[in-house]
C-alpha positions in Angstrom: -6.7 -7.9 -13.7 -7.9 -10.8 -11.6 -6.6 -10.9 -8.1 -4.1 -13.7 -7.5 -4.9 -16.1 -4.6 -2.3 -17.8 -2.4 -2.2 -21.4 -3.2 0.1 -24.4 -3.6 1.0 -24.4 -7.2 4.7 -24.9 -7.9 5.2 -21.2 -8.7 3.5 -20.2 -5.5 5.6 -22.7 -3.4 8.8 -21.3 -5.0 7.6 -17.8 -3.9 7.0 -19.1 -0.4 10.4 -20.7 -0.2 12.0 -17.4 -1.3 10.3 -15.5 1.5 11.5 -18.1 4.0 15.0 -17.5 2.7 14.6 -13.8 3.4 13.2 -14.5 6.8 16.3 -16.4 7.7 18.7 -14.4 5.5 20.6 -13.0 8.5 21.5 -16.5 9.7 24.1 -17.0 6.9 26.2 -13.9 8.0 25.9 -14.7 11.7 27.1 -18.3 11.1 30.0 -16.9 9.2 30.8 -14.5 12.0 30.7 -17.5 14.4 33.3 -19.5 12.5 35.5 -16.4 12.1 35.4 -15.7 15.8 36.4 -19.3 16.5 39.2 -19.0 13.9 38.1 -22.1 12.0 39.2 -21.0 8.5 42.7 -20.3 9.9 42.8 -23.6 11.8 42.0 -25.7 8.7 44.5 -23.6 6.6 47.2 -24.1 9.2 46.6 -27.8 9.2 47.3 -28.0 5.4 44.5 -30.4 4.7 40.8 -31.1 5.7 40.1 -31.8 9.3 37.5 -33.7 11.4 35.1 -31.7 13.6 36.7 -33.1 16.7 40.2 -32.0 15.5 38.9 -28.5 14.7 37.2 -28.3 18.2 40.5 -29.4 19.9 42.4 -26.7 18.0 40.0 -23.9 19.0 41.5 -21.8 21.8 38.7 -22.3 24.3 39.1 -22.9 28.1 36.2 -25.3 28.3 35.0 -28.2 26.1 33.3 -27.0 22.9 29.8 -28.2 22.0 30.7 -30.1 18.9 27.0 -30.8 18.2 26.3 -27.1 18.0 29.4 -26.6 15.9 28.4 -29.3 13.5 25.1 -27.6 12.8 26.8 -24.3 12.0 29.2 -26.1 9.7 26.4 -27.9 8.0 24.8 -24.6 6.9 28.2 -23.2 5.7 28.9 -26.5 3.8 25.5 -26.1 2.1 26.4 -22.5 1.2 29.7 -23.5 -0.3 31.9 -21.8 2.4 33.4 -25.1 3.5 33.7 -28.5 1.8 32.8 -31.8 3.5 33.9 -35.3 2.5 34.1 -38.7 4.1 37.4 -39.8 5.5 39.2 -42.3 3.3 39.3 -44.8 6.2 35.5 -44.5 6.8 36.0 -42.2 9.8 34.5 -38.9 10.7 33.6 -36.3 8.0 36.5 -34.0 6.9 35.9 -30.3 6.5 38.1 -28.3 4.1 38.4 -24.8 2.7 36.8 -23.7 -0.6 37.4 -20.7 -3.0 35.0 -18.8 -0.7 36.6 -19.5 2.7 40.1 -18.7 1.3 39.0 -15.0 1.3 38.5 -15.3 5.1 42.0 -16.1 6.3 43.3 -13.6 8.8 46.9 -13.8 7.7 46.0 -12.8 4.1 46.5 -9.2 3.1 43.4 -9.6 0.9 41.2 -11.0 3.7 37.5 -10.0 3.7 37.1 -11.4 7.3 37.4 -8.0 8.9 34.8 -6.5 6.5 32.4 -9.2 7.4 33.0 -8.7 11.1 32.6 -5.0 10.8 29.2 -5.3 9.0 28.0 -7.8 11.7 29.2 -5.8 14.6 26.3 -4.8 16.9 26.9 -1.1 16.4 26.8 -1.5 12.6 23.8 -3.8 12.6 21.8 -1.3 14.7 21.8 1.0 11.7 19.6 -1.4 9.7 16.8 -1.1 12.2 16.4 2.5 11.0 16.2 1.9 7.3 12.5 2.6 7.2 13.1 6.0 9.0 15.9 6.7 6.5 13.5 6.0 3.6 10.8 8.2 5.1 12.8 11.1 6.2 16.4 10.7 5.1 19.3 11.0 7.5 21.9 8.5 8.6 20.8 5.2 10.2 24.1 5.0 12.1 23.6 8.5 13.6 20.0 7.7 14.5 21.1 4.5 16.3 23.9 6.3 18.2 22.2 9.2 19.8 23.0 11.6 17.0 26.7 10.7 16.7 28.1 10.3 13.2 29.9 7.1 12.2 33.2 8.9 11.7 33.0 10.4 15.2 32.1 7.1 16.9 34.8 5.1 15.2 37.8 7.2 16.2 36.6 7.4 19.8 36.4 3.6 20.2 39.8 2.1 19.4 38.6 -1.5 19.1 35.9 -0.6 16.6 38.2 1.8 14.8 40.8 -0.9 14.4 38.2 -3.3 13.0 37.1 -0.6 10.5 40.7 0.1 9.5 41.4 -3.6 9.0 38.2 -4.0 6.9 39.2 -1.1 4.7 42.8 -2.3 4.3 41.7 -5.8 3.2 39.1 -4.6 0.7 41.6 -1.9 -0.6 44.3 -4.5 -1.1 41.9 -6.6 -3.2 41.2 -3.5 -5.3 44.9 -2.7 -5.6 45.8 -6.1 -6.9 42.8 -6.1 -9.3 44.0 -2.7 -10.7 47.6 -3.9 -11.0 46.5 -7.0 -13.0 43.9 -5.4 -15.3 45.0 -1.7 -15.8 48.3 -2.2 -17.5 48.2 -1.1 -21.2 48.1 2.7 -21.3 46.8 2.8 -17.8 49.8 4.3 -15.9 52.1 4.6 -18.9 52.9 8.2 -19.7 51.9 9.4 -16.2 54.7 11.4 -14.5 52.9 12.6 -11.4 49.9 10.8 -9.8 48.0 12.3 -6.9 45.8 9.9 -4.9 43.1 12.2 -3.6 41.8 11.1 -0.2 44.5 8.4 -0.3 44.5 7.7 3.4 47.9 6.5 4.6 49.1 6.0 1.0 48.8 2.3 0.5 47.2 2.5 -2.9 49.6 5.0 -4.5 52.6 3.3 -3.0 51.6 0.0 -4.7 51.1 1.8 -8.0 54.5 3.5 -7.7 56.2 0.2 -6.8 54.8 -1.4 -10.0 55.5 1.7 -12.1 58.6 3.4 -10.6 58.7 6.1 -13.2 55.7 7.7 -11.5 56.1 10.4 -8.8 53.4 9.5 -6.3 51.6 12.0 -4.1 49.3 10.9 -1.3 46.9 13.7 -0.5 44.6 13.6 2.6 43.7 15.5 5.7 46.5 16.4 8.1 45.6 14.0 10.9 45.5 11.2 8.3 48.8 11.7 6.6 50.4 12.4 9.9 50.0 8.6 10.5 51.3 7.6 7.1 54.5 5.6 6.8 57.3 6.5 4.4 57.1 4.9 0.9 59.8 5.0 -1.8 58.7 7.4 -4.5 55.7 8.8 -2.6 55.3 12.2 -1.0 52.6 12.9 1.6 50.8 16.2 1.3 48.1 17.4 3.8 45.1 19.4 2.6 41.4 19.5 1.9 40.1 18.2 -1.4 37.2 20.6 -1.1 39.6 23.6 -1.2 42.4 22.6 -3.6 44.3 19.6 -4.9 48.0 19.4 -5.8 48.8 19.7 -9.5 49.5 16.5 -11.4 49.0 15.0 -14.9 46.8 12.2 -13.4 44.5 12.0 -10.3 43.1 9.0 -8.5 39.8 8.8 -6.6 39.4 5.4 -5.0 36.2 4.8 -3.1 35.8 8.6 -2.6 32.7 9.5 -4.6 30.4 6.9 -3.0 31.1 8.6 0.3 29.7 12.0 -0.8 26.4 13.4 -2.1 26.1 14.7 -5.7 26.8 18.4 -4.8 30.0 17.5 -2.9 31.1 15.2 -5.7 30.8 18.0 -8.2 32.9 20.2 -6.0 35.6 17.5 -5.8 35.5 16.9 -9.6 35.8 20.6 -10.3 38.9 20.8 -8.1 40.3 17.7 -9.8 39.9 19.4 -13.1 41.7 22.5 -11.9 44.5 20.3 -10.6 45.2 18.6 -13.9 48.3 20.3 -15.2 47.7 19.3 -18.8 44.0 19.5 -19.8 44.6 17.8 -23.1 46.5 14.7 -21.9 45.5 14.7 -18.2 43.0 12.2 -16.8 41.1 11.4 -13.7 41.1 7.7 -12.6 38.0 6.9 -10.5 37.7 3.5 -8.8 34.2 2.9 -7.6 31.3 0.5 -7.8 29.1 1.0 -10.9 25.5 0.0 -10.1 23.7 -2.3 -12.5 20.5 -3.3 -10.7 19.3 -5.5 -13.6 22.7 -6.8 -14.5 23.9 -10.4 -14.2 27.6 -9.8 -13.8 29.5 -11.5 -10.9 29.4 -8.5 -8.5 26.1 -6.8 -9.6 24.1 -8.2 -6.7 26.7 -7.2 -4.1 26.8 -3.7 -5.7 23.0 -3.2 -5.1 23.4 -4.3 -1.5 26.4 -2.0 -1.0 24.3 0.9 -2.2 21.7 0.2 0.5 24.5 0.0 3.1 25.8 3.4 2.1 22.3 4.8 2.1 21.4 3.4 5.5 24.7 4.0 7.4 26.0 7.3 6.1 23.3 8.6 3.7 25.4 8.4 0.5 25.2 6.1 -2.5 26.7 4.0 -5.2 26.0 5.2 -8.7 25.1 3.8 -12.1 26.9 4.7 -15.3 24.2 7.2 -16.2 24.5 8.9 -12.8 28.3 9.1 -13.2 27.9 10.6 -16.6 25.8 13.5 -15.2 28.2 14.1 -12.3 31.3 14.0 -14.5 29.8 16.4 -17.1 28.9 18.9 -14.4 32.3 18.5 -12.8 34.2 19.3 -16.0 34.8 15.9 -17.4 32.6 15.5 -20.5 34.1 12.2 -21.7 35.0 9.0 -20.0 35.3 5.3 -20.5 34.7 2.4 -18.1 37.2 -0.4 -17.6 36.1 -3.6 -16.0 38.5 -5.2 -13.5 38.1 -8.5 -11.5 36.6 -6.8 -8.4 33.5 -5.3 -6.9 34.6 -1.9 -8.4 35.4 -0.7 -11.9 37.7 1.9 -13.2 36.3 5.1 -14.8 38.9 7.1 -16.9 37.6 10.6 -17.2 39.0 13.4 -19.4 38.6 17.1 -19.1 38.3 17.5 -22.9 
């Protein structure tokens, strides 16, 4: 094959432009972090209509005058990226900036806000992990641990209240999106016929409480480690049970694993699945409901690109992974669930219904 030379054909110029986009790829996220820290999406939303740059600057809680020229350059990029809209004022005055379908997901007063997740991923401690991705590829391990003097992510976070609070808010916002997507798309036969549902690794019980609220015939059990459920609030129809999913899981006719499997390696996942199978009281009618990202590196669905990036995040930060349908099939079979079906929902994740027979 003849060696291809760098030149200035249209295809080569497109290739060059792509590399420039990667060179400056980090700028998009940092610009978004800037406007979140300034509270700009909230300011525009509170105003109820698009605003001029000077009005936005005046509303920002800042003890000194804001550099509106600098702010205009940040906004120009985010308008170009579709995060904000811009339009001329009807009276011919200054440009008006408004929210779009993207920036609506960044409002701090929304239960389904992705703002904390973005701030978490652009926190200096989190970003440090990415400088170790080459080391992770070469020798394995966890990028976060390598960048924090051997300290694991889940040891660093609890010891630093501000960072821990950001992590909790990020998980809460993303989880709420998943909850609402499940409620809207997993109706027919989803939770019908279930009498007892155990949310394995359910945190403080937010997910199972929402399910029980929508399906009050279900007896909900939130199952997690003692120090986690100790902080769980009371929910109608939900019982909190402390325990270790690697040892045993409470009996039920349906079990839920939301964003659990992507946090563990294959060997640990198989242990969890085997314990889930043992916990199903009716092996003929019982089922396991897995909510997780399903990788499709060559797919063109709305969230496929984000899924591949999420996989690299899990690899780099905590040395785990997202999985493809084929990889889930292998794990489920070894864990005692030979049959399953995938249900798409309007979210980054999908539902996998797995059956022990």
